[in-house]
C-alpha positions, -999 to 999 in steps of 0.1 A, spaced: -1 1 -2 29 22 6 35 24 -33 0 31 -38 2 62 -10 29 74 -27 11 78 -63 -18 93 -44 6 120 -26 19 127 -57 -17 135 -72 -26 153 -38 5 176 -47 -12 184 -79 -46 193 -58 -66 162 -69 -92 164 -39 -99 125 -41 -62 114 -38 -63 134 -8 -94 120 5 -83 87 2 -50 92 20 -70 107 50 -95 81 49 -65 52 49 -43 68 73 -69 89 95 -76 61 119 -34 55 125 -32 93 129 -56 96 155 -41 61 172 -9 79 171 -18 112 186 -33 95 213 -1 76 221 15 109 223 -11 129 242 -22 105 262 -56 84 263 -75 112 286 -68 140 254 -93 121 230 -106 153 218 -73 171 215 -63 140 191 -92 148 170 -80 184 168 -44 168 161 -57 149 134 -76 178 113 -44 204 117 -20 176 104 -41 170 77 -44 205 65 -6 207 70 -4 176 47 -26 192 20 -6 225 22 28 209 23 19 181 -4 37 201 -35 71 201 -15 67 161 -5 98 145 -20 95 106 -26 123 100 -6 104 79 19 72 66 28 42 88 30 30 71 63 62 81 76 59 118 63 25 121 78 35 104 112 61 131 113 36 161 108 14 141 134 44 143 160 53 179 155 16 188 157 15 169 189 45 189 203 31 223 194 
């Protein structure tokens, strides 16, 4: 699936909303679970906010994404940074 996500990320970089939606639907649950692990289980609503903010950051930064690593790793880095903010 990682290779598929790379092609969808490249499409997202060109403004393809359907490709972005697929990435969000594929990784949204994992993003939320990661945010809860970082913030703690008592911060469920904060984790929801982290996912939303992270998805905005993914959409905005997609044109600068380089196909050097996995899309999942790139997005998890954004989630981590957003949690730290």
